[in-house]
C-alpha positions as CSV (number, residue, x, y, z in Angstrom):
1,M,3.5,-35.4,-10.3
2,T,1.1,-32.7,-11.1
3,A,2.3,-29.3,-10.1
4,K,0.6,-26.7,-8.7
5,V,1.1,-22.9,-10.2
6,I,-0.2,-20.0,-7.8
7,L,-0.6,-17.5,-9.5
8,N,-0.4,-13.7,-8.3
9,P,-2.3,-11.7,-10.6
10,Y,-1.4,-8.2,-8.7
11,S,2.5,-8.9,-9.0
12,N,4.2,-6.2,-11.0
13,R,1.1,-3.7,-10.7
14,W,-1.0,-6.5,-12.9
15,N,1.6,-7.3,-15.5
16,A,1.3,-10.8,-13.9
17,Q,-1.6,-11.8,-14.8
18,K,-1.1,-10.3,-18.5
19,R,1.6,-12.4,-18.7
20,W,0.0,-16.0,-17.5
21,A,-0.8,-16.5,-21.4
22,D,2.8,-16.4,-22.4
23,A,3.6,-18.3,-18.7
24,E,1.4,-21.0,-19.4
25,I,2.0,-21.6,-23.3
26,A,5.8,-21.8,-22.0
27,L,4.8,-24.5,-19.0
28,R,3.1,-26.7,-21.9
29,A,5.8,-26.5,-24.3
30,A,8.1,-27.2,-21.5
31,G,6.4,-30.7,-20.7
32,V,5.4,-29.6,-17.5
33,D,2.1,-31.5,-16.2
34,F,0.3,-28.7,-14.1
35,E,-2.6,-27.3,-12.4
36,M,-3.2,-23.5,-11.9
37,V,-5.1,-21.7,-8.8
38,V,-5.4,-17.6,-8.7
39,S,-5.1,-15.3,-5.7
40,E,-8.1,-13.4,-5.2
41,R,-7.5,-11.5,-1.9
42,P,-4.6,-11.1,0.4
43,G,-3.7,-13.5,2.3
44,H,-5.5,-16.1,0.0
45,I,-2.1,-17.4,-1.4
46,A,-1.4,-19.2,2.1
47,S,-4.9,-21.3,2.1
48,L,-4.0,-22.1,-1.6
49,T,-0.7,-23.4,-0.8
50,E,-2.0,-25.5,2.3
51,Q,-4.4,-26.9,0.1
52,A,-2.3,-28.0,-2.3
53,I,0.0,-29.6,0.3
54,E,-2.9,-31.5,1.5
55,D,-3.8,-32.8,-1.8
56,G,-0.3,-33.6,-2.9
57,Y,0.8,-31.6,-5.9
58,S,4.4,-31.5,-6.2
59,P,6.2,-29.0,-6.8
60,L,4.5,-26.0,-5.8
61,I,4.9,-23.0,-8.9
62,A,5.3,-19.4,-7.8
63,A,3.9,-17.6,-10.2
64,G,4.7,-13.5,-9.4
65,G,7.7,-12.1,-7.8
66,D,9.7,-11.8,-4.7
67,G,6.2,-11.5,-2.1
68,T,4.7,-14.0,-3.8
69,I,7.6,-16.3,-3.3
70,G,7.8,-15.0,0.5
71,E,3.9,-15.8,1.1
72,L,4.4,-19.8,-0.4
73,V,7.3,-20.1,1.3
74,N,6.3,-18.9,4.8
75,A,2.7,-20.9,4.1
76,M,4.8,-24.1,3.6
77,G,6.9,-23.2,6.6
78,H,4.0,-23.3,8.7
79,F,1.5,-26.0,6.9
80,T,4.3,-28.4,6.9
81,A,5.1,-30.9,10.0
82,E,8.5,-29.7,11.9
83,G,11.4,-32.1,10.4
84,A,9.1,-33.1,7.5
85,P,10.7,-32.3,3.8
86,L,9.1,-29.1,2.2
87,T,7.5,-29.4,-1.0
88,P,9.6,-28.7,-4.0
89,L,9.3,-25.2,-4.9
90,G,9.6,-24.1,-8.6
91,I,9.9,-20.1,-10.0
92,L,7.8,-18.3,-12.5
93,P,9.2,-14.4,-12.6
94,L,6.5,-12.5,-13.2
95,G,7.1,-9.3,-10.8
96,T,8.7,-6.2,-10.7
97,A,12.2,-7.2,-9.2
98,N,12.6,-10.8,-9.4
99,D,15.1,-10.7,-6.7
100,M,14.9,-14.7,-5.5
101,A,15.4,-15.6,-9.1
102,Y,18.1,-13.6,-9.4
103,G,19.8,-14.9,-6.9
104,L,19.6,-18.5,-8.0
105,K,20.2,-17.7,-11.5
106,I,16.8,-18.6,-12.4
107,P,15.8,-17.2,-16.5
108,F,14.3,-14.5,-16.3
109,D,12.9,-15.6,-19.7
110,L,9.3,-17.6,-19.5
111,G,10.2,-20.5,-21.7
112,E,13.7,-20.8,-19.8
113,A,12.0,-20.9,-16.4
114,A,9.7,-23.4,-17.5
115,R,12.4,-25.7,-18.6
116,V,14.2,-25.2,-15.7
117,I,10.9,-26.5,-13.8
118,A,10.4,-29.1,-16.4
119,S,14.0,-30.2,-16.0
120,G,13.3,-31.4,-12.2
121,K,17.0,-30.8,-11.1
122,I,16.2,-29.8,-7.1
123,R,18.9,-28.1,-4.7
124,P,18.4,-27.8,-0.8
125,A,18.3,-23.6,-0.3
126,D,18.6,-22.3,3.3
127,L,15.1,-21.1,5.0
128,G,15.3,-17.8,6.7
129,K,12.6,-17.1,9.9
130,A,12.2,-13.9,10.9
131,N,9.9,-13.9,14.7
132,D,7.0,-16.1,12.7
133,I,7.6,-15.3,9.9
134,Y,9.7,-17.5,7.1
135,F,11.3,-16.0,4.3
136,A,13.2,-16.9,1.5
137,N,15.2,-14.3,0.0
138,N,16.2,-11.4,2.6
139,S,14.7,-9.0,5.4
140,A,15.8,-5.9,7.0
141,L,14.9,-3.2,9.5
142,C,15.2,0.7,9.2
143,I,15.9,2.3,6.4
144,E,15.2,-0.5,3.4
145,P,11.9,-1.3,4.5
146,Y,11.5,2.7,4.9
147,V,11.7,2.8,1.5
148,T,9.5,0.2,0.8
149,V,6.7,2.1,2.8
150,I,7.3,5.1,0.1
151,Q,7.5,3.0,-2.6
152,N,4.2,1.1,-1.9
153,R,2.7,4.6,-2.0
154,I,4.4,5.5,-5.6
155,T,1.7,4.9,-8.3
156,W,2.8,6.9,-11.1
157,I,5.8,5.4,-11.9
158,K,6.3,1.7,-12.7
159,G,9.0,-0.8,-12.4
160,I,12.4,-0.6,-11.0
161,S,12.6,3.1,-11.2
162,R,10.3,2.9,-8.8
163,Y,12.2,1.8,-5.9
164,L,15.4,4.7,-7.0
165,V,12.9,7.2,-6.3
166,A,12.1,6.0,-3.1
167,A,15.3,5.5,-2.1
168,V,16.1,9.1,-2.7
169,R,12.8,10.1,-0.7
170,A,14.0,8.1,2.1
171,I,17.1,9.6,2.3
172,M,15.6,13.0,2.3
173,D,13.5,11.9,5.4
174,K,17.1,10.7,7.0
175,P,15.1,8.5,9.9
176,T,17.6,6.8,12.2
177,W,17.9,4.3,15.1
178,K,19.7,3.3,18.0
179,A,20.1,-0.5,17.6
180,H,21.2,-3.5,20.2
181,L,22.3,-6.3,18.5
182,E,23.1,-9.7,19.2
183,W,24.5,-12.6,17.3
184,D,26.7,-15.9,17.7
185,G,29.6,-14.3,17.6
186,G,29.1,-10.5,19.1
187,T,27.2,-8.0,19.5
188,F,26.5,-4.6,18.5
189,D,25.4,-1.1,20.7
190,G,25.1,2.2,18.8
191,P,23.2,4.2,16.0
192,I,21.9,2.5,12.9
193,S,20.6,3.1,9.6
194,L,20.1,-0.5,7.9
195,V,19.9,-3.7,9.2
196,Y,20.0,-6.2,6.0
197,V,19.7,-10.1,6.6
198,G,20.4,-11.7,3.6
199,N,19.6,-15.5,2.2
200,G,19.8,-13.9,-1.2
201,P,22.0,-10.4,-2.3
202,R,19.5,-8.8,-3.9
203,S,17.2,-7.1,-3.0
204,G,14.5,-3.8,-5.1
205,G,16.3,-5.2,-8.4
206,V,19.2,-3.1,-8.4
207,F,20.0,-2.8,-5.1
208,Y,23.0,-5.7,-3.8
209,M,22.2,-5.3,-0.1
210,G,24.0,-8.6,1.1
211,P,26.5,-8.9,-2.2
212,H,28.2,-11.9,-0.8
213,A,24.9,-13.3,0.5
214,D,24.5,-17.3,-0.3
215,P,21.3,-19.0,0.0
216,F,23.2,-22.3,-0.1
217,D,26.1,-21.3,3.0
218,G,23.9,-22.2,5.8
219,K,24.2,-18.7,7.2
220,L,22.2,-15.8,7.1
221,T,24.2,-12.6,5.8
222,I,23.8,-9.4,7.9
223,V,24.8,-5.9,6.8
224,T,24.5,-3.2,9.2
225,A,25.2,0.4,8.3
226,Y,25.3,4.1,9.8
227,R,25.6,7.3,7.9
228,A,24.7,10.9,10.0
229,T,24.2,12.8,7.2
230,R,22.1,12.8,4.1
231,R,25.4,13.3,2.1
232,G,26.8,10.3,3.6
233,M,24.0,8.2,2.6
234,F,23.4,9.5,-1.2
235,A,27.6,8.7,-1.6
236,M,26.4,5.6,-0.5
237,L,23.8,5.0,-3.0
238,P,25.1,4.3,-6.3
239,K,27.5,1.7,-4.3
240,A,24.6,0.1,-3.1
241,M,24.2,-0.8,-7.2
242,K,27.5,-2.5,-7.0
243,P,27.7,-6.6,-7.1
244,G,31.5,-6.9,-6.6
245,T,34.6,-4.6,-5.9
246,G,33.4,-1.3,-4.7
247,S,30.3,-2.3,-3.1
248,Y,28.9,0.3,-0.5
249,V,30.0,-2.9,2.5
250,E,33.6,-1.7,1.7
251,S,32.6,2.0,3.3
252,E,33.2,2.9,6.2
253,G,30.6,2.8,9.1
254,V,29.1,-0.5,7.3
255,Q,29.8,-4.4,8.1
256,E,29.3,-7.5,6.7
257,F,29.0,-10.6,8.4
258,Q,27.8,-14.4,8.5
259,V,25.9,-15.4,11.1
260,S,22.9,-18.3,12.0
261,W,20.5,-16.3,14.7
262,L,20.5,-12.4,15.2
263,K,18.6,-10.6,17.7
264,V,17.6,-7.1,17.0
265,H,15.9,-4.3,19.7
266,L,15.5,-0.7,18.2
267,D,14.8,2.4,20.3
268,N,12.2,3.7,17.9
269,P,9.5,1.5,15.9
270,S,10.9,0.5,12.3
271,P,9.2,-1.0,9.1
272,A,10.1,-4.2,8.8
273,H,9.7,-6.5,5.9
274,T,10.0,-10.1,4.7
275,D,10.8,-11.1,0.7
276,G,9.9,-7.0,-0.1
277,E,6.5,-7.5,1.8
278,L,6.0,-5.1,4.9
279,F,5.2,-7.3,8.0
280,S,5.1,-4.5,10.0
281,T,5.1,-0.4,9.9
282,G,6.9,-0.1,13.3
283,I,8.4,-2.9,15.4
284,T,11.0,-2.8,17.6
285,D,12.4,-6.3,18.2
286,V,12.9,-9.4,15.8
287,D,14.9,-12.7,16.2
288,Y,16.6,-13.9,12.9
289,K,17.2,-17.8,12.4
290,I,18.4,-20.0,9.4
291,F,17.2,-23.1,8.6
292,P,20.3,-24.8,6.6
293,G,19.2,-27.0,3.6
294,R,15.3,-26.6,4.1
295,L,13.8,-25.3,1.0
296,P,14.1,-27.5,-1.9
297,I,14.2,-25.1,-5.2
298,L,13.8,-26.1,-8.8
299,V,17.3,-24.6,-10.2
300,P,19.0,-24.4,-13.6
């Protein structure tokens, strides 16, 4: 079958557009039969995805970053009949962080990534949902999407450094919430700084917010954390960049657990994101669920 490449030229602040020529060469060298379309405006990826599904293209290839993957996956979830198989997804990592590719062990080198697509090896990954929005890698409330709000405003710094600067600014602002959480196994009531919902382990290119999250385990990995002081939050920041021993999830006041569903209520509105893209700048209630093995992905 012919693949449909959906290119988001804005990914990595227009760097994806600059790298498309190399990506095209890589796909052709790998022997991938494809056609390419370009997203031209916000929301365009959804309509391009719908058209590609209707036209029978397979696989669909997200050429961009985590936000591109998230938009494409959300569209696939909505435009595919319930119970019907989703079209396989391929990834060309052209974004800033490429957290989803990292979690799936997809190479960042475009030649190697194209060969993964050409190999045709498919593995069914889990698909998350936040209210009515499907996501592939992660979602979060409270401090992490607050960081996203700040980094979206930063235009004078490129690359991963933008996330680090935004994180420092967010900690200095020290936003806090009180939460009521329910899940299949427990409840929580109290002050909270972070609610991370992970299908994958990494966020923002350097932060292992759900270090034990596995996109193939049929569960959402939840991390909740609270720090009462800026000093305490700064102390956790370097630990959030550790994927193994010494991770911030080992700290006092941090819990990491796996669930099939989660309901969140916050006393004050919080920003919220899925796959790094804000879907609200102020929300108080989010219902999360997982669809095990719903997303077929081309992997090494």
